[in-house]
Every structure is written in C-alpha cells, then in structure tokens.
C-alpha positions as CSV (number, residue, x, y, z in Angstrom):
1,M,5.4,-28.0,-25.1
2,A,6.8,-24.6,-25.7
3,T,5.4,-23.3,-29.5
4,T,7.3,-20.9,-31.8
5,Q,5.0,-18.4,-30.5
6,H,5.6,-18.5,-27.0
7,Y,9.4,-18.7,-27.7
8,L,9.2,-15.2,-29.9
9,W,6.9,-13.8,-26.7
10,A,9.7,-14.5,-24.5
11,G,12.4,-13.7,-26.8
12,G,10.6,-10.2,-27.6
13,H,11.0,-10.0,-23.3
14,F,15.0,-10.7,-23.2
15,L,15.0,-8.1,-25.9
16,L,13.7,-5.7,-23.7
17,L,15.4,-6.7,-20.7
18,V,19.1,-7.0,-22.4
19,S,17.9,-3.3,-24.3
20,A,16.7,-1.7,-21.3
21,L,19.5,-2.8,-19.3
22,R,21.6,-1.2,-21.6
23,Y,19.8,2.0,-22.2
24,L,19.3,2.5,-18.5
25,V,22.8,1.7,-16.8
26,A,24.2,4.4,-19.5
27,Y,21.5,7.1,-18.7
28,A,22.3,6.4,-15.2
29,T,25.8,6.9,-15.2
30,F,25.6,9.8,-17.2
31,K,27.0,8.2,-20.6
32,T,26.5,9.0,-24.2
33,V,23.9,5.8,-25.4
34,S,22.5,5.3,-28.7
35,P,18.6,5.8,-29.0
36,W,18.7,2.4,-30.3
37,W,18.5,0.6,-27.3
38,Y,15.9,2.7,-26.2
39,R,13.8,1.6,-29.7
40,A,14.8,-1.9,-29.1
41,S,13.6,-2.6,-26.0
42,F,9.8,-1.4,-27.0
43,L,10.5,-3.1,-30.4
44,G,10.8,-6.2,-27.5
45,A,7.8,-5.2,-25.9
46,L,5.6,-4.7,-28.9
47,V,6.4,-7.7,-30.6
48,S,5.6,-9.7,-26.6
49,Y,2.6,-7.9,-26.1
50,A,1.1,-8.0,-29.7
51,I,1.3,-12.3,-29.2
52,V,-0.5,-11.8,-25.9
53,C,-2.7,-9.4,-27.4
54,Y,-3.8,-11.8,-30.0
55,K,-4.2,-15.1,-28.2
56,S,-6.2,-13.4,-25.7
57,L,-8.8,-11.5,-28.2
58,G,-7.7,-13.7,-31.6
59,S,-7.7,-11.8,-35.0
60,P,-8.6,-7.9,-35.1
61,Q,-12.5,-7.8,-36.0
62,P,-13.8,-4.2,-37.5
63,T,-16.8,-4.6,-34.9
64,G,-17.8,-2.4,-31.6
65,A,-17.8,-5.2,-29.5
66,Y,-14.1,-6.4,-30.1
67,V,-12.9,-2.6,-30.5
68,K,-14.6,-1.8,-27.1
69,K,-13.0,-5.3,-25.8
70,A,-9.8,-4.6,-26.8
71,L,-9.8,-1.1,-24.9
72,M,-10.8,-2.5,-22.0
73,D,-8.3,-5.2,-22.1
74,E,-5.0,-4.2,-19.7
75,N,-2.4,-6.2,-22.1
76,V,-3.6,-3.8,-25.1
77,Q,-3.3,-0.4,-23.3
78,Y,0.1,-1.7,-22.2
79,F,0.8,-2.3,-26.1
80,F,-0.2,1.5,-27.1
81,L,1.8,2.6,-24.7
82,A,4.7,1.2,-25.4
83,F,4.0,1.9,-29.2
84,F,3.5,5.4,-28.0
85,W,7.0,5.3,-26.2
86,W,8.7,3.7,-29.4
87,S,7.2,6.3,-31.6
88,S,7.9,9.4,-29.1
89,K,11.1,11.6,-27.8
90,T,12.9,8.9,-25.5
91,V,11.6,9.1,-22.0
92,P,14.0,6.8,-20.1
93,L,12.0,6.4,-16.9
94,A,9.5,5.2,-19.3
95,L,11.5,1.7,-19.4
96,I,10.7,0.9,-16.0
97,P,7.6,-0.5,-15.6
98,F,8.4,-2.4,-18.9
99,F,11.6,-3.4,-17.6
100,I,10.0,-5.3,-14.6
101,F,7.3,-6.6,-15.8
102,S,9.7,-8.7,-18.7
103,L,12.1,-9.8,-15.9
104,F,9.2,-11.5,-14.0
105,H,8.1,-13.1,-17.3
106,A,11.4,-13.9,-18.7
107,L,12.4,-15.4,-15.0
108,T,9.2,-17.7,-15.4
109,F,10.1,-18.5,-18.9
110,T,13.7,-19.6,-17.8
111,R,12.1,-22.1,-15.1
112,T,9.2,-23.4,-16.9
113,T,10.5,-23.6,-20.3
114,L,14.7,-23.6,-19.9
115,M,15.9,-25.3,-17.0
116,P,13.9,-28.5,-17.7
117,R,15.6,-28.6,-20.8
118,F,19.3,-28.4,-19.2
119,L,18.8,-29.6,-15.3
120,P,17.4,-32.7,-14.3
121,P,14.8,-33.0,-12.3
122,G,14.9,-33.8,-8.3
123,P,13.7,-36.8,-6.9
124,P,10.2,-37.7,-6.7
125,A,8.6,-36.2,-2.9
126,T,6.8,-39.3,-2.4
127,A,7.7,-43.0,-3.5
128,G,6.3,-43.3,-7.0
129,G,5.5,-39.9,-7.7
130,P,6.1,-37.9,-10.5
131,P,9.9,-36.2,-10.2
132,Q,10.2,-32.4,-8.6
133,P,11.2,-29.5,-10.2
134,H,15.2,-28.8,-10.1
135,P,15.8,-27.2,-6.6
136,L,17.1,-24.1,-8.8
137,A,14.1,-23.8,-10.2
138,K,11.8,-24.5,-7.1
139,R,14.2,-21.3,-4.9
140,L,13.4,-19.6,-8.5
141,Q,9.4,-19.6,-8.0
142,L,9.6,-18.8,-4.6
143,W,11.6,-15.6,-5.2
144,V,9.1,-14.8,-7.9
145,K,6.2,-15.3,-6.1
146,A,7.5,-13.5,-3.2
147,N,8.4,-10.4,-4.9
148,Y,5.8,-10.4,-7.2
149,D,3.1,-7.6,-5.6
150,K,6.9,-6.0,-4.5
151,A,7.5,-5.5,-7.8
152,M,3.8,-4.3,-9.2
153,R,3.6,-1.5,-6.0
154,L,7.0,-0.4,-7.1
155,V,5.8,-0.3,-10.8
156,A,2.6,1.9,-9.8
157,Y,4.9,4.4,-8.3
158,A,7.0,4.1,-11.3
159,E,4.3,5.2,-13.4
160,L,3.4,8.4,-10.9
161,V,6.5,9.5,-11.5
162,I,6.6,9.0,-15.2
163,L,3.6,11.2,-15.3
164,V,5.5,14.0,-13.4
165,R,8.1,13.8,-16.0
166,V,6.2,14.4,-19.0
167,L,4.3,17.0,-17.4
168,F,7.1,18.7,-16.5
169,G,8.4,17.5,-19.9
170,A,5.8,19.2,-22.0
171,L,6.2,22.3,-19.8
172,F,10.1,22.4,-21.0
173,F,9.7,20.8,-24.6
174,K,11.6,18.0,-23.5
175,N,8.6,16.1,-24.5
176,S,5.4,16.5,-26.9
177,F,2.1,17.8,-25.1
178,M,0.3,14.5,-26.1
179,A,2.6,12.3,-23.7
180,P,0.9,13.6,-20.6
181,I,-2.3,13.5,-22.1
182,F,-2.0,10.1,-23.6
183,F,-0.3,8.9,-20.2
184,I,-2.8,10.7,-17.9
185,H,-5.7,8.8,-19.8
186,F,-3.7,5.4,-19.4
187,L,-3.4,5.8,-15.6
188,R,-7.2,6.4,-15.2
189,Q,-7.7,3.4,-16.7
190,R,-5.0,1.7,-14.7
191,Y,-6.7,3.5,-11.7
192,T,-10.0,1.4,-12.4
193,Q,-8.3,-1.8,-12.8
194,S,-5.5,-2.1,-10.4
195,A,-5.6,-2.0,-6.8
196,F,-1.6,-1.3,-6.7
197,T,-2.3,1.7,-8.6
198,R,-5.2,3.1,-6.4
199,D,-3.1,2.3,-3.0
200,A,0.2,4.2,-5.2
201,I,-2.6,7.3,-5.6
202,A,-3.8,7.4,-2.3
203,V,-0.8,7.1,-0.5
204,T,1.0,10.0,-2.7
205,D,-2.0,12.2,-2.0
206,A,-2.0,11.6,1.8
207,R,1.6,12.8,1.6
208,I,1.4,15.9,-0.6
209,T,-1.8,17.1,1.4
210,D,0.2,16.4,4.8
211,L,2.6,18.1,3.3
212,V,0.9,21.2,2.3
213,R,-0.7,21.5,5.3
214,R,2.3,21.8,7.7
215,A,3.9,23.8,5.0
216,G,1.3,26.7,6.3
217,N,0.8,28.3,3.5
218,P,-2.9,28.8,2.6
219,A,-2.4,30.1,-1.4
220,I,-0.4,26.6,-1.4
221,A,-2.9,25.1,0.7
222,E,-5.8,26.4,-1.7
223,V,-4.0,25.6,-5.1
224,W,-3.3,21.9,-3.9
225,D,-7.2,21.6,-3.2
226,K,-7.9,22.9,-6.5
227,A,-5.9,20.5,-8.4
228,R,-7.6,17.3,-5.9
229,E,-11.3,18.4,-7.0
230,L,-10.0,18.3,-10.6
231,F,-8.1,15.2,-10.1
232,A,-11.1,13.4,-8.1
233,R,-13.6,14.6,-10.8
234,W,-11.7,13.1,-13.4
235,G,-10.8,10.2,-11.8
236,A,-14.4,9.6,-11.6
237,G,-15.4,9.8,-14.9
238,P,-17.4,7.0,-16.5
239,I,-15.0,4.1,-17.6
240,Q,-16.1,0.6,-18.5
241,T,-13.7,-1.8,-17.1
242,A,-13.2,-5.4,-18.4
243,G,-12.0,-8.6,-16.1
244,A,-8.4,-8.3,-15.2
245,A,-6.2,-9.0,-17.6
246,R,-2.3,-10.4,-17.3
247,R,0.3,-8.2,-18.5
248,D,1.9,-10.6,-20.4
C-alpha cells in the first residue's frame, strides 16, 4: 500500500512534469513564460529526490562515512544538481533530464498505484490464479520497459548538450562561471557510474575527432588533441564510486 511519503514522492514528479512542460513549450515557441514554472519544476525534483535520499541513506549523520556514502550516491548528486539549477539563473535545457526521469517514474506510479484503484483487473492467466493487471496497465509496463534504455541514452546526450550550453553561457555571461565548473564535476561522477554517459562521450568524441581530421586543418586538430588530452587527464582522476543507485 502506498504511503504518504510515496504520494509526496510522486507528487514531486508530477509537479516537475507539469511545470517543466509548461516552461519548455513556451521556451520552444518563443513565448514569454514566468520563471516561476522553472523554479516549480526543480522544487518538485527537490521534493522527490529528498525523499529518496532519506529512504536510501537515512537521517543525515555528521560522520565521514555517511558524507562519503552520500556524495557517491547518484540520487544525492541529482538532488544537489536540482538545487543548483533551482537557485541559479535559468538554463531551460537543464530541465530535460529531470523531465525524462520524472516521466518514467510518474508512468510507473500511475501503473502500480493509481490504475489498480480505478481499473478492474483482468482475468487470471490460469484457472485459480491471481487476477492479471488491466490490459492498459500491461501495455504501459511494456512501453516503459521498451523505451527506458533509449530514454537514458537521450539523458546522457542531453547532459553533454547542457555542458556546452553552460560553457558558452559563462563566456557570454548568460550563467555564472560556477555553472560549468559544477556541471563538469557532476558529469565526471556520471562518467564513472553510468554506462550511458560513457557511451555518449565515446560516440561524441569519435564523431568530433572524425570531423576535425576530415577538415584537414592541422591547427584545429592540434587544439582538439590537446583538449582531448586535458579531458582524459581530468576524467582519469581518482573518484570513488558506490554501487549503482536508482534515479528515483
């Protein structure tokens, strides 16, 4: 049975979905939209991630072991990222990964908690067996399962686009210089913990390298090679990793 905490967790995801959709649609169609929707989106993320972090880590403790474990937890990392975006200048693209995560969590909550309350179960698969989920719930489950990996790959590429956005944003004073520093460190953590992020970086690196080589400009090639070397050294720095955590 769903608890109050579970409903609050889901409420945070639904708040994020509605607010982010309102903001992103207006942004994509060049319409004026209140930044309240942007803040409300990340407020929803903060509520949901705070609950998950509390459930997985327990009450905060002033110990080195707790802090170390918390900082290596993916949900904690996304909680701090959500807080950073919530408290900083708006970066609309930053909503996309959170929107995708919340979409899948909201669909799962709808299937497992809401649908059984309003839709009758299907007939048992075998005589005397338990009733099956409603056909709509089964289709929803299959859709989520079939599209989850695709969505996670999209998140990984979106986060690389966000990195480019905040790098240029810092150069043109569209966001703080802290934004790329913070986000680069976040991506470094993601690289050690997410195969999707590693694959996205590898594919992007290969495509850019191929374009640079085909351009036939030695100066550009040299700059790119030095940039790759710099990022390789940065990425190879010591980062302790924890077990994979769910981005709930």
